[in-house]
C-alpha positions in Angstrom: 0.3 -182.9 -155.5 3.6 -184.3 -154.4 4.4 -185.5 -158.0 3.7 -181.9 -159.3 6.1 -180.6 -156.6 8.7 -183.2 -157.7 8.3 -182.1 -161.4 8.8 -178.4 -160.5 11.9 -179.2 -158.4 13.4 -181.2 -161.2 12.7 -178.4 -163.7 14.2 -175.8 -161.4 17.4 -177.7 -160.6 18.1 -178.7 -164.2 17.3 -182.4 -163.8 16.3 -183.8 -167.2 12.6 -184.6 -167.4 10.9 -187.4 -169.4 7.6 -185.6 -169.9 6.7 -182.1 -170.9 3.8 -181.6 -168.6 3.6 -182.1 -164.8 0.4 -184.2 -165.0 2.3 -186.8 -167.2 5.3 -186.9 -164.8 6.0 -190.1 -162.9 8.7 -189.5 -160.3 11.7 -191.9 -160.3 13.3 -193.0 -157.1 16.6 -191.1 -157.9 17.1 -188.3 -160.3 20.5 -186.6 -160.8 21.3 -183.3 -162.6 23.8 -183.0 -165.3 27.3 -183.3 -163.7 25.8 -184.7 -160.5 25.5 -181.4 -158.8 21.9 -182.1 -157.5 20.4 -185.4 -156.5 16.7 -185.7 -155.9 15.3 -188.7 -154.0 11.6 -189.6 -154.2 10.0 -191.5 -151.3 13.3 -193.2 -150.3 14.3 -194.6 -146.9 17.5 -192.9 -145.9 20.2 -195.2 -144.4 21.8 -193.8 -141.3 24.4 -195.1 -138.8 21.9 -195.0 -136.0 18.4 -196.3 -136.1 15.9 -193.5 -136.8 12.2 -194.4 -137.1 11.2 -191.4 -139.2 13.7 -191.7 -142.1 11.5 -191.6 -145.2 10.6 -188.0 -146.3 8.6 -187.5 -149.5 11.4 -185.7 -151.4 15.1 -185.2 -150.5 17.2 -182.6 -152.5 20.9 -182.9 -152.0 22.9 -180.1 -153.6 26.5 -181.1 -153.7 27.6 -177.8 -155.1 26.2 -175.7 -152.2 26.6 -178.4 -149.5 22.9 -178.4 -148.6 20.2 -181.0 -148.2 16.4 -180.3 -148.0 13.9 -182.8 -146.6 10.5 -182.1 -148.0 7.4 -183.7 -146.5 4.0 -183.0 -147.9 0.6 -183.3 -146.1 -3.0 -182.3 -146.9 -4.4 -181.5 -143.5 -8.1 -182.2 -142.8 -8.3 -179.4 -140.2 -7.4 -175.7 -140.3 -4.5 -175.8 -137.9 -1.7 -176.1 -140.5 0.8 -174.3 -138.3 0.5 -177.2 -135.7 1.0 -179.8 -138.4 4.0 -177.9 -139.8 5.6 -178.0 -136.4 4.9 -181.7 -136.0 6.7 -182.4 -139.3 9.8 -180.4 -138.3 10.0 -182.2 -134.9 9.4 -185.6 -136.7 12.5 -185.2 -138.8 14.8 -183.5 -136.3 16.8 -186.7 -135.6 17.2 -187.4 -139.3 18.3 -183.8 -139.9 21.0 -184.1 -137.3 22.2 -187.5 -138.6 22.3 -186.4 -142.2 24.3 -183.3 -141.3 26.8 -185.5 -139.4 27.1 -188.2 -142.1 27.0 -186.1 -145.3 28.6 -183.0 -143.9 25.9 -180.7 -145.4 23.5 -178.1 -144.0 20.1 -179.8 -143.7 16.7 -178.2 -143.5 13.2 -179.7 -143.2 10.6 -178.1 -145.4 7.1 -179.1 -144.5 4.5 -178.5 -147.2 1.2 -178.5 -145.4 -2.0 -177.4 -147.1 -5.4 -177.3 -145.3 -8.4 -179.0 -146.9 -9.8 -175.6 -147.6 -6.6 -174.4 -149.2 -5.1 -172.8 -146.0 -1.3 -172.4 -145.9 1.0 -171.0 -143.3 2.9 -167.8 -143.7 6.2 -169.6 -143.7 5.1 -171.7 -146.7 4.9 -168.5 -148.9 8.6 -168.0 -148.4 
């Protein structure tokens, strides 16, 4: 599921894709759009000045043009309480968010993508 999300993000941000279909897509560690406006990191440990234990989100989207950074973490939850899992992900990456904002001088946001085993999603995910 994460690879399909990566494919869609690359397509939406104008990053050149090697394959035509999402199911053939193999994410690369770093993808950059034409002109270097957007950089997408896949499963990369982020280097920070201070030691942060949770520093490896699934996908990082850094938009240099807008001055934003999105940390995306994906999980398939075995239970129905996707809202609780979503809150855990936001708290998990809070320190990393603060550090990235300080180091890169960008507005940073954590986007947890949590889907319950039965297909349950939170209301905030729809946005």
